[in-house]
N, C-alpha and C positions, 0 to 999 in steps of 0.2 A: 502494499499500499505506499503510494506517496502522493503528496499535495503539491499542486500549481499555485504559485503565490503571485501576485501582481499588484502595482499600485497605481491608479490613475493619475493624470495630472493634477485632477481637480483634489487628491488626496485620499480617494475611496480606496481601502484596501481590498483585495479578493483573495478568496481562498478557495479552490474546487478540488474535490476528491473524486477523481473519474471513478466510474462503476460499470459492472455491464447491466445493471439495472434499467428497465424502460420506464421505471418511476423515479421520478427527480424531485429534489427538494432545495428550495433556495431561498433566502431573505436576507433582510437588514438586521444586523446586530448593533444596536445604539448605545453608545457610552452615557448613558442617562438613566438614573432611576430614582427612587424614592429619597435617596439621601444626596440627591442634587436639588432637591426643592429648597426654597428659603421657608421659613417659618410661616409666611402668608401664602404658601404654595402647597399646603399639606393636602396629598391626593392627587395633585397635578400630573404627576407622571403615568399614573394607571389611568386617569381621565382621559388624558391625550390618547392613551391605546384604544379605547373605547370609541372615541371620536374619529380615529383614523378611516374608518370605515363609513362616516357619515355624509361624506361630500368632499369634492377636490375642484380645483378651477376647471377640471375637464369633465367631471362625472357627478350625477347624484348617487345617493345611497344606493337605490336600487340597481344602478348599473355597476357598482362596485362589488355588491354581492353577487350578482349573476354573471360576472365576467369570468370566474374560474368554474364555477359550479356548472355552467353551460358545457363545459368540456369534461365534466366530471372530477375536477381538481377541488382543492380546499384552500381555504384562505385563513390563517389564523394570525394570533399576537398573545404576548404576555408580557408582565411587566415584574421586575423584583427591584432589590434595592438598588444595584447598580447598573442594570442593564434593562433595556427594552428591546424585545424580538418581535419582528414582524416577518411572516413566512408563508410559504405556499408549498403545497404538494400537487403533482401533475404528472401526466404522462410527457415524456422528455420532448415529444413534438410541440408541445405547448410552451416550451422555455421562453421564446419571446414575450408571450402574451404575459405570461407570469412576471417577468422583469419590468415589462412597461407598467403593468397594474401597481406593483410594489414601488416603484419609484415614483409613481403619480401619486400615492396615498401617503409616503412618507415625506415627499419635498413639496407637495402641492395641495393638502389637506385645507380647507377653509375653517372647518369647525363651526358650522352654523350655529346661531344662537338657539333656534328652537330645538335642534338636535341635542344642543349642550345639555339644556334643561332638562330634557327626557332621559339622557344618560345618566345625569345626576341623581335622579329619582331611581333609576335601575342600580346604581352603585349603593344608594342608601339602603335598598332592599336587601344588597349582599351583604352588607354591614351588620343589618339586623340578625340576618341569618347566620351569620358568625357568632353572635352573641348568645344566640341559641344553641350552639354546639360547643360546649367547654372543652371537649378533646382536641378542637381546633384552635379555639381562641387562645387555651393557654400557651401554644409555642408563640404566638404574636405577644404576649403579655410576657413571656419570660425573656424575649430578647429585648424587650422595653426596660426590664430589670437590669441587664447586663449593660445597656447601652444608655440607659435613661434619657436625659436630655439631647443627646447627640443624635443625629440625623438617622443614623442606623438603627436607632431604637422607634423609629417613626413608624406605624402602621401604613401599609402600602395602601390601603382603601382609602385611608384619609379620613376627615372629619367632617359629620353631617353639616354643621353650621358653614364651614369654612366652604364646603363644595357648592353651597347654595349661593355664594356671592360671586363666584366665577362667571366671566362674559369671554366672548371669543377673544377680544384683543388679549387677556391675559392668559389665555392658551397660547395665542400665538407667539406671547413675548418668551414663553418657555422655550417653545420648539426652534423660535429663531435662534436662541441661545446654543442649544444643543444639537438639532438636528440639522448637520453639517456634514458633507462626505468625509473630511478629516476626521471627524468623531464617531465614525462607523465602520462596519466591516459588512461585505457583501459574501454571503457564503453560499456555494453550491455543491450538491452531491448527486452523481447521476452519469449516465452515458453521454457525456459532453466532452467536445474538445476545449482545451483552453483559448485556442482561435476564436471559436465561436462565442464562449463566455464573455471574451474581452471585448470583441467587436459589437454584441449586444449591449453592453453595459455601457460601452462608449457612444453609442447611438441615443439610448435612452437617458443618460445622465449628461448629455451635452447641453452645455449653457450653465452648468453649475460650476461654481468654481472653488478654489480653495481659498478659505477665510479661517484662519486658526485663531482659535480664542482659548488661551490656557484653562484646563480644567482644574479647579481648585476645589481638594476635599481634605477638611481636617481630620487628623487621627483621633478615635476616641480615646479618651484616657481610660486607664484601669480604675476600677473600682473595686473598695472593700466588699467582701462577700455578707450576704445576709439573708434571713429567711422572713419570708412573706406568706400569710396564711389569709386567703380569701373565702368568706361564707358563701356557699352557693346552696340552692335549693334543688340540689340532685341527689340521687340513689347512690352514686358512685363519687369517690374521691379521686380528683386528677391530681397527679404530680410531676412536676418537673425539677430534675436535679442537674446542674451543669455549672460551667465555667468559661471564662474567656480562653480561646485557644490560638491557632495559628492561621497567620493570613496565606493568600495564594502563592507568594513567593517562599516561604518559608520551607526549607527542606525539611525540617522534621514533621511536616504536614504528611508525607509518604507514611512515616512510622505510624502516625495516629489514625491514619486510613486503615491501615491493618488492624491495629489495636481495637479501633471501634467497631469492625467487623467480628473480632473474636468475642467482644464484651456484649454487644447488642444489634449484631446485623440482622440482615434478613433470614438467615439460617435458622431452622429449628433447634440447631445444638449450640446457640449462642449461650455464653455463661449466664445471662440474665434469664433467659427464657428457660432454662434448665432449672436454674434455682427458684425462680418465683411460680413459673408454671408447672412444669412437669414433676418437681419433688413436691411442691406444697399446693399447687392448685388455687392460688391466690388473684390470679390476673388471666385474663383472654388474651392479651396482648403486652409486652414490653419490647422498648426499642431504645437504642442510644444513636444519636446522629451528630455529625460534624458539619460546620456550615463555615465557608472562607470565603473573606471579601479580600478587597486589595491591600488592605492595611489592617485588618483585625479579623478575628475568627471566634468561633463558639462551639463548645461540645456541650452536648445535652441527652439527657436520659428521661424517657417518658414512660408512665405507666397508670393505668386506671384501675382501682380495685373498690373492693366495699370499704365504706369509711372505716370500719372497724380493724380492718386488715392493713390499711395502709402504713402505720408504724412499723409493723412486720416487716412489711415490704421495704421500707426504707432501711430497715437493719440489715436486711439480707442484701441489698444494693451495697450498702457501707462495706459490708463483709467483702464481696466480689472487688471492690475497688481497692481495698486494703490488701487483698491478695496479689492484684496487678502491680501494685507499688512496691511490694515487698518480694516477691518472686520472679525470677526470669521463667519465660516458657520453656519448657524441654525441648531439645532440638526434633524431637518427633512431633510435638505440639506446634511449633514453630512451622515445621515443615508442611503439616496438614493446614494449617491456617492460610498458608500461602497459596496452596492448590485451590483451596476453596475461594479465595478471594479471586484468583486469576480464571478460575472457571466462570465465578458471578460475571465477570467483565466481559468475559468472551461470549457468554449467553447475552448479555446486554447489547453486544456489539452485533446482533443479529438485527437490531430495532434501527431501522435506517432512520427514521424521522429522529430518534434520540441522538444518533450519531451525528446528524447534520446539525443540529442544534448545539450539542455540545461542541462541536467543531467552530461553530460561528462565535460562542463565547470564549472559548480559550483563545482564538488568534487574536479577539478584541482585546484582550488583556496581556496575553504574553508574546503577541506576533509569531508566533509558532504553534503547531500542534504535535502531540507525541504520537506516535505510530503504538500499536498494541504491542510490538516488540521492545519498543523504548519502556512503557508502563511495566512490563514482564520484568525487564532488568531491574528497574527501580524496586518491584516487590521483592525479587528473589534475593537482591542484595541487602535486604533489611535483617538486622541480628536481634536476639533476644535482650540485648544491651540497649539497643535502639528503642525498643518497645519499653523497656523499664524506665530509661531516662524521660519519655513523653507522659509516662503513667504517673510519676512523680511531678512532673511539671503541670500537668493538666487535671489530673485527678487528686491532688492535693486538698484533704479534706477542709483546711483553712481557707481554701479558694473557692469552695463549692457554694453557690445559690441554691435556694429551695424556694419553690413556687408551689403552693399547696392550694386547690380547691377542696373545700369539703363542708 
């Protein structure tokens, strides 16, 4: 597997992974997310994502929705803390159609006032639905705990009162700031040649100029750990335990990736699943996760259990964390952990959409993409000492935050 990389005169970076599939994926990865909003722009990045499909200088909303649907394709987008991704899936023969449409909505959307107010109501309903789901809400509130007043702690969906104040001009001001060719990557995966990809993008981005506006992001400060208990009228107790961890560029991130998989990854043989579910039958599900940003990261453990069992679950988790801090994995267990993670990555690589989106996001921040072979080498080179080191840094009891709904 090899990648083709190219930068247009307007600053737009292109990355292509040629495949033999007749189904292609392409899109824009934009280096702008929730953390790039000012305090007066809460929820703006996510609102923009909704409004991209509501009208451009060349199309009404109906024409946007039908442009790819009429040839059996798909058009989609999502927003997170540091990126907005707008992409399409289609048969390779419709590549030009997809590029033209994506370029139109990313660079020429008008964010009509009437549609803006409709989408604000849709997003408010989305906010209310999250509040009715403590197992989802707790993830956002835990991130707010770890980053507090920093933009990384801001809710992606925004605030209802603030959303209702927005007008088209405010939205345009945000996109004029960030939706520029040099602040994006165009990613492509499919049976396409580099010559065709460059030619099509040159045609449809003609007229866009390079205007570099430095992206300023303040690094979040480290905060002392604390426990927060929230009273909820729910049958279950929902609990998050975690700490700050490594950013995208920290080499220790690879060791934490493997350690996280051992502790509470998707495998039924994870240490937390065995301890809480298989041995004691206290939970339906328990998981651990790691999230990395360009200058910060977090590690977390989540479980939902009967209120009367939550303290016992926390004690069992502490025991597993203590074991990882104090004892190296044996050579056999380390070898098995590596094989499991490599196998999971290999299976996940069978999803073309996930690969295309991951490629776009990775190239946006690293200006390169790792092949499966590179990832394999990174994982297999890890030692039990590496895992022990990150366990003591990230899983230190004194650094753990606790958020408890009960």
